[in-house]
Each structure stands twice: as structure tokens, then as C-alpha cells.
ROZAMAR-10588 format. One record per residue (C-alpha): x, y, z; chain; residue number from 0; residue in three letters. Coordinates in Angstrom, 2 decimals. Example, Ala and Ser with C-alpha at 12.3 -4.5 7.8 and 13.67 -1.06 7.14 Angstrom:
! residues 2
DRENDO, 12.30, -4.50, 7.80, A, 0, ALA
DRENDO, 13.67, -1.06, 7.14, A, 1, SER
This chain:
! residues 382
DRENDO, -57.80, -15.65, 69.27, A, 0, MET
DRENDO, -55.78, -17.18, 66.26, A, 1, MET
DRENDO, -57.41, -19.76, 64.28, A, 2, ASN
DRENDO, -55.99, -23.06, 63.38, A, 3, LYS
DRENDO, -54.52, -21.65, 60.07, A, 4, ARG
DRENDO, -52.80, -18.81, 61.69, A, 5, GLU
DRENDO, -51.31, -20.93, 64.46, A, 6, ARG
DRENDO, -49.88, -23.29, 61.75, A, 7, TYR
DRENDO, -48.18, -20.41, 59.82, A, 8, LEU
DRENDO, -46.76, -18.88, 63.12, A, 9, ALA
DRENDO, -45.23, -22.25, 63.88, A, 10, PHE
DRENDO, -43.55, -22.62, 60.48, A, 11, ILE
DRENDO, -41.99, -18.99, 60.83, A, 12, VAL
DRENDO, -40.66, -19.83, 64.25, A, 13, LEU
DRENDO, -39.08, -23.10, 62.96, A, 14, ALA
DRENDO, -37.46, -21.19, 60.16, A, 15, ILE
DRENDO, -36.05, -18.62, 62.44, A, 16, ALA
DRENDO, -34.81, -21.16, 64.96, A, 17, GLY
DRENDO, -33.07, -23.21, 62.16, A, 18, SER
DRENDO, -31.25, -19.94, 60.91, A, 19, TYR
DRENDO, -30.09, -19.05, 64.40, A, 20, GLY
DRENDO, -28.87, -22.56, 64.96, A, 21, LEU
DRENDO, -26.91, -22.28, 61.60, A, 22, PHE
DRENDO, -25.23, -19.09, 62.72, A, 23, ILE
DRENDO, -24.30, -20.70, 65.96, A, 24, LEU
DRENDO, -22.72, -23.80, 64.28, A, 25, VAL
DRENDO, -20.89, -21.64, 61.69, A, 26, LYS
DRENDO, -19.37, -19.41, 64.35, A, 27, GLY
DRENDO, -18.30, -22.37, 66.35, A, 28, ALA
DRENDO, -16.85, -24.59, 63.72, A, 29, PHE
DRENDO, -16.99, -23.19, 60.11, A, 30, LEU
DRENDO, -15.29, -19.86, 60.97, A, 31, GLY
DRENDO, -11.98, -21.32, 62.20, A, 32, PRO
DRENDO, -12.02, -23.81, 59.24, A, 33, LEU
DRENDO, -12.21, -20.98, 56.63, A, 34, ASP
DRENDO, -9.42, -19.04, 58.41, A, 35, ALA
DRENDO, -7.32, -22.23, 58.36, A, 36, GLN
DRENDO, -7.87, -22.70, 54.67, A, 37, THR
DRENDO, -6.99, -18.99, 53.89, A, 38, ASP
DRENDO, -3.78, -19.48, 55.99, A, 39, LEU
DRENDO, -2.83, -22.58, 54.00, A, 40, ILE
DRENDO, -3.33, -20.82, 50.69, A, 41, ARG
DRENDO, -1.20, -17.87, 51.68, A, 42, ASN
DRENDO, 1.58, -20.15, 52.94, A, 43, LEU
DRENDO, 1.49, -22.04, 49.64, A, 44, THR
DRENDO, 1.78, -19.03, 47.54, A, 45, ASN
DRENDO, 4.65, -17.66, 49.80, A, 46, ASP
DRENDO, 6.44, -21.01, 49.27, A, 47, LEU
DRENDO, 6.03, -20.80, 45.53, A, 48, ALA
DRENDO, 7.39, -17.27, 45.52, A, 49, THR
DRENDO, 10.42, -18.12, 47.57, A, 50, LYS
DRENDO, 11.13, -21.17, 45.23, A, 51, LYS
DRENDO, 10.88, -18.72, 42.26, A, 52, GLN
DRENDO, 13.39, -16.44, 44.04, A, 53, HIS
DRENDO, 15.59, -19.32, 44.78, A, 54, MET
DRENDO, 15.70, -20.31, 41.08, A, 55, VAL
DRENDO, 16.42, -16.72, 39.93, A, 56, GLU
DRENDO, 19.09, -16.32, 42.64, A, 57, ALA
DRENDO, 20.70, -19.52, 41.33, A, 58, LYS
DRENDO, 20.53, -18.34, 37.79, A, 59, LYS
DRENDO, 21.99, -14.99, 38.88, A, 60, ALA
DRENDO, 24.83, -16.65, 40.71, A, 61, SER
DRENDO, 25.72, -18.75, 37.68, A, 62, GLU
DRENDO, 25.48, -15.66, 35.45, A, 63, GLN
DRENDO, 27.72, -13.71, 37.93, A, 64, LEU
DRENDO, 30.23, -16.56, 37.89, A, 65, ALA
DRENDO, 30.31, -16.36, 34.05, A, 66, GLU
DRENDO, 30.79, -12.58, 34.19, A, 67, TRP
DRENDO, 33.64, -12.95, 36.54, A, 68, GLU
DRENDO, 35.43, -15.07, 34.10, A, 69, LYS
DRENDO, 35.23, -12.38, 31.36, A, 70, ILE
DRENDO, 35.50, -9.42, 33.63, A, 71, SER
DRENDO, 38.56, -7.19, 33.92, A, 72, LEU
DRENDO, 40.75, -8.14, 37.02, A, 73, PRO
DRENDO, 39.62, -7.01, 40.46, A, 74, ASP
DRENDO, 42.69, -4.76, 40.89, A, 75, ASP
DRENDO, 41.82, -1.29, 39.26, A, 76, PRO
DRENDO, 45.45, -0.52, 38.28, A, 77, GLY
DRENDO, 45.96, -3.89, 36.53, A, 78, ALA
DRENDO, 42.46, -3.60, 34.94, A, 79, ALA
DRENDO, 43.21, -0.30, 33.50, A, 80, GLN
DRENDO, 46.53, -1.18, 32.07, A, 81, ALA
DRENDO, 45.11, -4.48, 30.57, A, 82, LEU
DRENDO, 42.18, -2.62, 28.96, A, 83, TYR
DRENDO, 44.33, 0.10, 27.63, A, 84, GLN
DRENDO, 46.63, -2.35, 25.85, A, 85, ASP
DRENDO, 43.61, -3.96, 24.25, A, 86, PHE
DRENDO, 42.31, -0.68, 22.97, A, 87, LEU
DRENDO, 45.68, 0.24, 21.60, A, 88, PHE
DRENDO, 45.90, -2.90, 19.66, A, 89, ARG
DRENDO, 42.38, -2.49, 18.33, A, 90, LEU
DRENDO, 43.04, 1.00, 17.03, A, 91, LEU
DRENDO, 46.20, -0.05, 15.26, A, 92, ALA
DRENDO, 44.46, -3.04, 13.60, A, 93, ASP
DRENDO, 41.66, -0.68, 12.37, A, 94, CYS
DRENDO, 44.22, 1.88, 10.99, A, 95, ARG
DRENDO, 43.22, 4.94, 13.01, A, 96, PHE
DRENDO, 45.10, 8.18, 11.97, A, 97, ASP
DRENDO, 46.35, 10.47, 14.79, A, 98, ASP
DRENDO, 44.73, 8.19, 17.29, A, 99, ALA
DRENDO, 44.68, 9.49, 20.92, A, 100, LYS
DRENDO, 43.55, 7.51, 24.13, A, 101, LEU
DRENDO, 42.79, 9.20, 27.40, A, 102, TRP
DRENDO, 42.17, 7.18, 30.57, A, 103, ALA
DRENDO, 39.25, 8.87, 32.41, A, 104, GLU
DRENDO, 38.58, 8.80, 36.25, A, 105, LYS
DRENDO, 37.80, 5.23, 37.60, A, 106, VAL
DRENDO, 34.34, 4.88, 39.09, A, 107, GLN
DRENDO, 34.27, 2.29, 41.89, A, 108, GLY
DRENDO, 31.60, 0.78, 44.11, A, 109, SER
DRENDO, 31.35, -2.16, 46.59, A, 110, SER
DRENDO, 30.53, -4.67, 43.74, A, 111, HIS
DRENDO, 32.30, -3.42, 40.61, A, 112, PHE
DRENDO, 34.71, -0.84, 39.14, A, 113, THR
DRENDO, 34.14, 0.94, 35.89, A, 114, ILE
DRENDO, 37.34, 1.64, 33.82, A, 115, ILE
DRENDO, 36.47, 4.50, 31.18, A, 116, PRO
DRENDO, 38.59, 5.61, 28.25, A, 117, PHE
DRENDO, 38.06, 8.32, 25.48, A, 118, THR
DRENDO, 39.34, 7.71, 22.03, A, 119, ILE
DRENDO, 39.90, 10.39, 19.32, A, 120, ARG
DRENDO, 41.17, 10.12, 15.88, A, 121, GLY
DRENDO, 40.62, 10.07, 12.03, A, 122, ASN
DRENDO, 39.42, 6.98, 10.28, A, 123, VAL
DRENDO, 37.53, 6.05, 7.24, A, 124, THR
DRENDO, 34.02, 4.90, 7.52, A, 125, LEU
DRENDO, 35.02, 1.36, 6.44, A, 126, GLU
DRENDO, 37.58, 1.06, 9.23, A, 127, ASN
DRENDO, 35.19, 2.61, 11.73, A, 128, LEU
DRENDO, 32.68, -0.09, 10.89, A, 129, THR
DRENDO, 35.61, -2.64, 11.40, A, 130, GLU
DRENDO, 36.45, -1.13, 14.71, A, 131, PHE
DRENDO, 32.84, -1.38, 15.99, A, 132, LEU
DRENDO, 32.21, -4.83, 14.99, A, 133, TYR
DRENDO, 35.50, -6.05, 16.39, A, 134, ARG
DRENDO, 34.72, -4.33, 19.51, A, 135, PHE
DRENDO, 31.41, -6.41, 19.57, A, 136, TYR
DRENDO, 33.23, -9.59, 18.59, A, 137, LYS
DRENDO, 35.21, -9.37, 21.99, A, 138, TYR
DRENDO, 32.14, -8.86, 24.09, A, 139, GLN
DRENDO, 31.77, -12.64, 24.84, A, 140, PRO
DRENDO, 35.37, -12.51, 26.28, A, 141, GLN
DRENDO, 35.19, -9.07, 28.00, A, 142, LEU
DRENDO, 32.68, -6.98, 29.90, A, 143, LEU
DRENDO, 32.78, -3.54, 28.06, A, 144, HIS
DRENDO, 30.59, -1.23, 25.99, A, 145, GLN
DRENDO, 30.61, 1.83, 23.79, A, 146, VAL
DRENDO, 28.95, 4.66, 25.76, A, 147, ARG
DRENDO, 28.87, 7.22, 23.05, A, 148, SER
DRENDO, 30.08, 7.81, 19.43, A, 149, LEU
DRENDO, 30.53, 11.24, 17.72, A, 150, THR
DRENDO, 31.31, 11.42, 13.96, A, 151, VAL
DRENDO, 32.15, 14.62, 12.18, A, 152, ASN
DRENDO, 33.62, 15.51, 8.83, A, 153, ARG
DRENDO, 37.15, 17.01, 9.17, A, 154, PRO
DRENDO, 38.03, 20.47, 7.77, A, 155, SER
DRENDO, 39.99, 18.76, 4.92, A, 156, ASP
DRENDO, 37.17, 16.47, 3.87, A, 157, SER
DRENDO, 37.54, 17.56, 0.25, A, 158, SER
DRENDO, 41.00, 15.82, 0.01, A, 159, THR
DRENDO, 40.45, 13.03, 2.57, A, 160, SER
DRENDO, 37.84, 10.35, 3.22, A, 161, LYS
DRENDO, 38.61, 10.23, 6.93, A, 162, ASN
DRENDO, 36.08, 11.14, 9.52, A, 163, LEU
DRENDO, 36.87, 12.66, 12.80, A, 164, ALA
DRENDO, 35.52, 10.45, 15.64, A, 165, VAL
DRENDO, 35.23, 10.51, 19.31, A, 166, THR
DRENDO, 34.42, 7.26, 21.03, A, 167, ILE
DRENDO, 33.84, 6.86, 24.77, A, 168, MET
DRENDO, 34.15, 3.21, 26.01, A, 169, VAL
DRENDO, 34.22, 1.61, 29.43, A, 170, ALA
DRENDO, 35.34, -1.73, 30.80, A, 171, GLY
DRENDO, 33.82, -3.34, 34.01, A, 172, LEU
DRENDO, 35.85, -5.00, 36.77, A, 173, ALA
DRENDO, 33.70, -7.15, 39.16, A, 174, LEU
DRENDO, 34.64, -7.96, 42.72, A, 175, LYS
DRENDO, 36.29, -11.33, 43.19, A, 176, ASN
DRENDO, 37.14, -11.46, 39.44, A, 177, ALA
DRENDO, 40.20, -13.64, 38.71, A, 178, PRO
DRENDO, 43.45, -12.13, 37.46, A, 179, ALA
DRENDO, 44.02, -12.03, 33.66, A, 180, ARG
DRENDO, 47.21, -11.64, 31.86, A, 181, ASP
DRENDO, 45.48, -10.87, 28.44, A, 182, GLN
DRENDO, 42.04, -10.08, 27.11, A, 183, ILE
DRENDO, 42.21, -11.69, 23.75, A, 184, VAL
DRENDO, 43.76, -15.17, 23.77, A, 185, THR
DRENDO, 46.05, -16.38, 21.03, A, 186, GLY
DRENDO, 43.27, -18.54, 19.62, A, 187, ASP
DRENDO, 41.19, -15.47, 18.67, A, 188, ASP
DRENDO, 42.01, -14.02, 15.41, A, 189, ASP
DRENDO, 40.78, -10.49, 15.06, A, 190, SER
DRENDO, 41.13, -10.64, 11.24, A, 191, THR
DRENDO, 38.97, -13.71, 10.83, A, 192, ALA
DRENDO, 36.46, -14.03, 8.02, A, 193, GLY
DRENDO, 33.58, -13.77, 10.46, A, 194, LEU
DRENDO, 32.77, -10.60, 12.50, A, 195, VAL
DRENDO, 30.23, -10.95, 15.15, A, 196, ALA
DRENDO, 29.34, -14.26, 13.75, A, 197, GLY
DRENDO, 28.54, -12.76, 10.23, A, 198, LEU
DRENDO, 30.66, -12.54, 7.14, A, 199, PRO
DRENDO, 32.46, -9.40, 6.67, A, 200, ARG
DRENDO, 30.87, -8.78, 3.31, A, 201, GLU
DRENDO, 27.57, -8.12, 5.15, A, 202, ASN
DRENDO, 28.95, -4.88, 6.63, A, 203, PHE
DRENDO, 30.23, -3.51, 3.35, A, 204, MET
DRENDO, 26.85, -2.05, 2.79, A, 205, LEU
DRENDO, 27.29, 0.42, 5.60, A, 206, ILE
DRENDO, 30.34, 1.94, 3.78, A, 207, SER
DRENDO, 28.56, 2.11, 0.48, A, 208, LYS
DRENDO, 25.71, 4.11, 2.00, A, 209, ARG
DRENDO, 27.99, 6.73, 3.42, A, 210, ASN
DRENDO, 25.80, 9.24, 4.91, A, 211, ILE
DRENDO, 28.74, 11.65, 5.61, A, 212, PHE
DRENDO, 29.45, 12.11, 1.79, A, 213, GLU
DRENDO, 27.58, 14.51, -0.41, A, 214, PRO
DRENDO, 24.56, 12.99, -2.10, A, 215, TYR
DRENDO, 25.25, 11.78, -5.57, A, 216, LYS
DRENDO, 22.47, 10.78, -8.08, A, 217, GLU
DRENDO, 22.52, 6.99, -8.73, A, 218, PRO
DRENDO, 23.68, 6.05, -12.12, A, 219, GLU
DRENDO, 20.76, 5.42, -14.35, A, 220, LYS
DRENDO, 20.66, 1.89, -15.83, A, 221, VAL
DRENDO, 20.03, 2.05, -19.43, A, 222, VAL
DRENDO, 17.87, -0.85, -20.56, A, 223, GLU
DRENDO, 18.96, -2.58, -23.59, A, 224, LYS
DRENDO, 16.26, -2.48, -26.27, A, 225, LYS
DRENDO, 15.80, -4.81, -29.03, A, 226, ASP
DRENDO, 16.84, -3.37, -32.39, A, 227, PRO
DRENDO, 13.80, -1.96, -34.30, A, 228, GLU
DRENDO, 12.79, -3.92, -37.36, A, 229, ILE
DRENDO, 12.59, -1.94, -40.58, A, 230, ASP
DRENDO, 9.26, -3.28, -41.82, A, 231, ALA
DRENDO, 9.75, -1.73, -45.28, A, 232, ALA
DRENDO, 12.52, -4.24, -46.05, A, 233, ILE
DRENDO, 10.02, -6.99, -45.80, A, 234, HIS
DRENDO, 7.43, -5.51, -48.15, A, 235, VAL
DRENDO, 8.12, -6.53, -51.73, A, 236, ARG
DRENDO, 6.54, -5.83, -55.15, A, 237, LEU
DRENDO, 5.96, -9.35, -56.33, A, 238, THR
DRENDO, 3.93, -8.96, -59.54, A, 239, GLY
DRENDO, 2.45, -6.63, -62.04, A, 240, CYS
DRENDO, 0.01, -8.78, -64.02, A, 241, PRO
DRENDO, -2.17, -7.34, -66.60, A, 242, GLN
DRENDO, -5.83, -8.04, -65.86, A, 243, SER
DRENDO, -8.85, -7.63, -68.17, A, 244, GLU
DRENDO, -9.57, -4.05, -67.07, A, 245, ASP
DRENDO, -6.30, -2.49, -65.87, A, 246, GLU
DRENDO, -2.83, -3.75, -64.66, A, 247, PRO
DRENDO, -2.53, -4.76, -60.98, A, 248, GLU
DRENDO, 0.25, -4.25, -58.53, A, 249, ALA
DRENDO, 0.83, -7.17, -56.11, A, 250, TRP
DRENDO, 2.59, -6.13, -52.87, A, 251, ILE
DRENDO, 3.49, -8.89, -50.36, A, 252, PHE
DRENDO, 4.19, -8.22, -46.63, A, 253, ASN
DRENDO, 6.42, -11.10, -45.22, A, 254, ARG
DRENDO, 5.93, -9.91, -41.61, A, 255, LEU
DRENDO, 2.17, -10.23, -41.72, A, 256, THR
DRENDO, 1.94, -12.82, -44.62, A, 257, ASN
DRENDO, -0.44, -10.74, -46.47, A, 258, GLU
DRENDO, -0.76, -9.68, -50.03, A, 259, ARG
DRENDO, -2.49, -6.61, -51.44, A, 260, LYS
DRENDO, -3.66, -6.04, -54.95, A, 261, VAL
DRENDO, -3.53, -2.24, -55.78, A, 262, LEU
DRENDO, -4.43, -0.44, -58.95, A, 263, PHE
DRENDO, -3.35, 2.94, -60.29, A, 264, ALA
DRENDO, -5.01, 5.66, -58.14, A, 265, GLY
DRENDO, -5.28, 3.56, -54.98, A, 266, ASP
DRENDO, -3.85, 4.94, -51.69, A, 267, GLU
DRENDO, -2.02, 2.71, -49.40, A, 268, PHE
DRENDO, -0.28, 2.64, -45.95, A, 269, ASP
DRENDO, 2.00, -0.46, -45.65, A, 270, ILE
DRENDO, 4.91, -0.84, -43.18, A, 271, ALA
DRENDO, 4.90, 2.80, -42.32, A, 272, GLY
DRENDO, 5.00, 3.90, -46.01, A, 273, VAL
DRENDO, 1.99, 5.99, -47.12, A, 274, LYS
DRENDO, 1.47, 6.96, -50.71, A, 275, GLY
DRENDO, -0.61, 6.63, -53.85, A, 276, LYS
DRENDO, -0.23, 4.36, -56.87, A, 277, ILE
DRENDO, 0.34, 6.65, -59.89, A, 278, VAL
DRENDO, 0.93, 4.12, -62.60, A, 279, SER
DRENDO, 1.41, 0.32, -63.01, A, 280, VAL
DRENDO, 3.63, -1.23, -65.72, A, 281, ALA
DRENDO, 4.80, -4.73, -66.32, A, 282, PRO
DRENDO, 8.32, -3.78, -65.09, A, 283, THR
DRENDO, 7.34, -1.71, -61.97, A, 284, GLY
DRENDO, 5.17, 0.94, -60.54, A, 285, ILE
DRENDO, 5.33, 4.58, -59.78, A, 286, VAL
DRENDO, 4.21, 5.95, -56.34, A, 287, ILE
DRENDO, 3.47, 9.50, -55.23, A, 288, ALA
DRENDO, 4.79, 10.12, -51.74, A, 289, LYS
DRENDO, 5.83, 13.19, -49.83, A, 290, ASP
DRENDO, 4.94, 15.45, -52.95, A, 291, ASN
DRENDO, 7.43, 13.33, -54.93, A, 292, LYS
DRENDO, 7.28, 10.50, -57.39, A, 293, GLU
DRENDO, 9.12, 7.36, -56.60, A, 294, TRP
DRENDO, 9.79, 4.27, -58.78, A, 295, SER
DRENDO, 9.60, 0.68, -57.49, A, 296, LEU
DRENDO, 10.84, -2.18, -59.71, A, 297, LYS
DRENDO, 9.42, -5.61, -59.83, A, 298, LEU
DRENDO, 10.99, -7.75, -57.10, A, 299, GLY
DRENDO, 12.22, -4.85, -55.00, A, 300, LYS
DRENDO, 11.18, -3.84, -51.60, A, 301, THR
DRENDO, 9.70, -0.53, -50.30, A, 302, LEU
DRENDO, 13.11, 0.18, -48.94, A, 303, LYS
DRENDO, 14.36, 0.33, -52.60, A, 304, ASP
DRENDO, 12.17, 3.25, -53.72, A, 305, LEU
DRENDO, 13.92, 5.65, -55.91, A, 306, LYS
DRENDO, 12.93, 9.37, -56.50, A, 307, GLU
DRENDO, 12.37, 10.14, -60.16, A, 308, ILE
DRENDO, 10.76, 13.63, -59.69, A, 309, ALA
DRENDO, 11.03, 16.47, -57.28, A, 310, SER
DRENDO, 7.42, 17.51, -57.32, A, 311, ALA
DRENDO, 4.19, 16.13, -58.49, A, 312, ILE
DRENDO, 3.01, 18.07, -61.40, A, 313, PRO
DRENDO, -0.59, 18.85, -62.15, A, 314, ALA
DRENDO, -2.14, 16.39, -64.59, A, 315, VAL
DRENDO, -4.10, 17.88, -67.44, A, 316, THR
DRENDO, -6.74, 15.96, -69.40, A, 317, LYS
DRENDO, -5.75, 14.92, -72.88, A, 318, PRO
DRENDO, -9.04, 16.50, -74.25, A, 319, SER
DRENDO, -7.95, 19.87, -73.12, A, 320, GLU
DRENDO, -5.14, 21.39, -75.32, A, 321, PRO
DRENDO, -2.28, 23.06, -73.63, A, 322, VAL
DRENDO, -2.22, 26.79, -74.44, A, 323, SER
DRENDO, 1.16, 28.13, -75.32, A, 324, GLU
DRENDO, 2.02, 31.85, -74.74, A, 325, PRO
DRENDO, 2.14, 33.96, -77.93, A, 326, PRO
DRENDO, 5.38, 34.19, -79.66, A, 327, SER
DRENDO, 7.24, 37.39, -79.30, A, 328, GLN
DRENDO, 9.85, 38.78, -81.68, A, 329, PRO
DRENDO, 13.34, 38.26, -80.59, A, 330, LYS
DRENDO, 15.63, 41.18, -80.23, A, 331, THR
DRENDO, 19.28, 40.83, -80.36, A, 332, GLU
DRENDO, 21.06, 42.91, -77.76, A, 333, PRO
DRENDO, 23.82, 45.24, -78.74, A, 334, ALA
DRENDO, 27.29, 44.17, -78.65, A, 335, SER
DRENDO, 28.77, 44.73, -75.10, A, 336, GLY
DRENDO, 25.32, 45.08, -73.50, A, 337, GLU
DRENDO, 23.52, 42.70, -71.17, A, 338, ALA
DRENDO, 20.54, 40.95, -72.46, A, 339, ASN
DRENDO, 17.53, 43.01, -71.59, A, 340, PRO
DRENDO, 15.36, 39.89, -71.48, A, 341, ALA
DRENDO, 17.36, 38.39, -68.61, A, 342, ILE
DRENDO, 17.08, 40.18, -65.37, A, 343, LYS
DRENDO, 18.06, 39.42, -61.83, A, 344, ASP
DRENDO, 15.78, 39.28, -58.76, A, 345, SER
DRENDO, 15.93, 43.13, -58.42, A, 346, GLU
DRENDO, 14.82, 43.75, -61.90, A, 347, GLY
DRENDO, 18.29, 44.83, -63.17, A, 348, LYS
DRENDO, 19.76, 43.42, -66.38, A, 349, PRO
DRENDO, 21.97, 40.39, -65.68, A, 350, ALA
DRENDO, 25.23, 39.69, -67.50, A, 351, ASP
DRENDO, 24.90, 37.95, -70.76, A, 352, ASP
DRENDO, 26.89, 34.92, -69.55, A, 353, LYS
DRENDO, 25.88, 31.40, -69.96, A, 354, PRO
DRENDO, 24.58, 29.94, -66.69, A, 355, ALA
DRENDO, 26.16, 26.94, -65.24, A, 356, LYS
DRENDO, 24.44, 23.60, -65.42, A, 357, VAL
DRENDO, 21.96, 23.23, -62.61, A, 358, GLY
DRENDO, 22.43, 26.87, -61.37, A, 359, GLU
DRENDO, 19.31, 29.06, -61.66, A, 360, ASN
DRENDO, 18.15, 27.15, -64.57, A, 361, SER
DRENDO, 14.55, 26.31, -64.96, A, 362, PRO
DRENDO, 13.76, 22.53, -64.31, A, 363, SER
DRENDO, 12.47, 20.68, -67.36, A, 364, PRO
DRENDO, 8.75, 20.46, -67.77, A, 365, LYS
DRENDO, 7.50, 17.11, -66.46, A, 366, PRO
DRENDO, 5.57, 14.86, -68.79, A, 367, PRO
DRENDO, 1.84, 15.49, -68.74, A, 368, THR
DRENDO, 0.92, 11.81, -69.17, A, 369, ASP
DRENDO, 2.13, 10.04, -65.96, A, 370, LEU
DRENDO, 0.94, 6.72, -67.23, A, 371, GLY
DRENDO, 3.86, 6.46, -69.51, A, 372, HIS
DRENDO, 6.46, 7.01, -66.84, A, 373, GLU
DRENDO, 6.48, 3.32, -65.58, A, 374, ALA
DRENDO, 7.03, 2.04, -69.15, A, 375, ASP
DRENDO, 10.24, 3.98, -69.30, A, 376, LYS
DRENDO, 11.73, 1.91, -66.31, A, 377, ILE
DRENDO, 14.07, -0.67, -67.40, A, 378, SER
DRENDO, 13.75, -4.16, -65.79, A, 379, PRO
DRENDO, 17.30, -4.20, -64.35, A, 380, GLY
DRENDO, 17.37, -0.89, -62.44, A, 381, GLY
């Protein structure tokens, strides 16, 4: 037999099971049909929204179709072909096609529209071809047509002509119930207006400038203008040669850098691109050794005014060392009519006893051994 606790637990389990079964019965009798009705209402609402959207799209399509019928070719295929052909002939003449030929292709019809195709062949420059294409686009708001294909080739005589051989396939569209038209382009439309496809004509000149059908040419190099180079030596001047207690000084002033240098005999310098060595300093100027030559610079002159005074820098001998002279040799007089045996040419043969011209194969005078006296010989004026 169950005790009191077990009987209590069994009662609770039976109560829970009975409540769940009652819930299932109520749901099947009342809640099930209510959920089905809710789903049906949701589906009908979605269908209604979809149909409303279709009605809006159908209305827009109807309005668009009415606009297309206004700019369509006439419903009559014969009249549509003649009208479109006249339009193409006018466009080819305006764009200056050479040897232009226009073929009417087979008309393609359906229950709602008719396609009027044409083929164009001719020679034309790239500039005029660009003009043709953009004029063709300009008339699209007034006409239903399109370019189906475009083929461009260089003709055989391309060396003497800038024309391109082109083949263009175009097609116009004639809708059913489209009104009759006497002309495609009205008198108010100017095909030579300043705007093409709503843009200035100058915007399309870039196409012809970048002609991909012409041989490649190197672009012209733009030479940048450079500022003239400054000759710094003009701005470096010998401003003074004062006599100090020890030795004379050479004052050189650089106007570009606003600097003054004090140099003495024997100093090396590098000023304004001029490298050299001070040989001597005198009250009227200085002597400079540069490039194995001697140059004089007078007081008040610039480094640009250097003047050459010697062809080579001689070796300087000390005053204490006497200069040895070669022993004297007895002079022999050559016989009359014979060449002087003491004078020989480069091959060792006696040369003619003729006086040499001034400056020709004559030995250069011996430079002075004391370079310190060279600056004293420079006159103040030159």
C-alpha cells in the first residue's frame, strides 16, 4: 500500500497530465483555426502589396511606352525605312563622309515592334567619326535607334590620307500604334550647335588628339627653363694689399657671401671655384699660381680679371745656392756655305744656318728665379 507521501505525489502527476490534455483539446478546438486564419490574412496582405507594386510598375511602363511611341519611327515599315534612311543620309553629309554608302538590310518584325536596320560604309577622319557618333547620340531623345556595331580600319593609302575606313551597323525601332512622323529632326534642332550630347564640343577633341590608329610618336620633351648661372668669380675682388709688421697681406672680399679673407704669400685658397696659391703680394696686386701657370691680379680687380703672366711655374732656387753655369766652350765658325754644325734638327742632322722666326722653335726666356719681385713689376693701371 502507498503511504501518504506517495499518494500526494501521484495526485500531482495526474493533475499535471490532465491539465496538458485539456490544453491540447482546447487548442485543437479553438487556437488551431485561429492560427490558420492569421496565416491566411498575412498571405492575402502580401499578395495585395505585390499586386499594388505590379500596378505601379505597369503604370510606369505604360507611361514609358507612351513616351517611346512619340519618338518611335512610324508604325508603317515602308514609311519608317524611308524616313530613317533620309535621316542617315543627312547625318553622313553633315559629318563629311567620303565615298559613303548606305544599305538597307532586311526588316525584322514582331507583334509589338519592327526593327529597321542599315549598314554604313565609308572613309572619314577620326574627328568627323567622333562628330557622327555624338550627333547620333544627340538625336536619341527624339528617336529610338542605336549603333549595333562599329568597325574601324586603316585604309591602304593611309600614308597619304588621314581617313579611316569604317563600317557602322545601325537600327531604328518602330513600335506598334506609333504615330506617323514627317521628319525625325525638327527645325528647332540644330545639329551644328555648340553642345553635343549636352557637353561642349571641345570636350570631345581629346579623342582625336589621342588617335590610336596613327603610329606612335614620342611626346615632345618640355625643356625647363633654368635660371642663368651666376659667375661667382665676378663678385670676388682684391680690395687691399696692406703692409703688416711681418709681411704684406692680400684682402679678398666675396660679395656673394659677404666674407673677407686675409691671405699671405704661400697660402692656398679655394674661392668661388678658383683654386690656387698666393705666390707674392705687392702694394699694387698679387701673383697667383693656378693650373701650372702664374696669374696676376691687380688691386681693385675681381678673380674674373686674372691675367696670365707665365706659361709654367718654374722651380724656385734658394738665394744661398749659387746657380751653376755650364762650362764655356770655344766657338767655332762654320765654313762658308755650310750649315752650322752646332744647330741640328730633331733627327740629328745639321739644320740650315738661317735665322729662326720670332716665336718659332726659339727657346723661351729663362723665368726670374726670385718670384717675389714679380708683383713689384705690375703697374697700378693694368
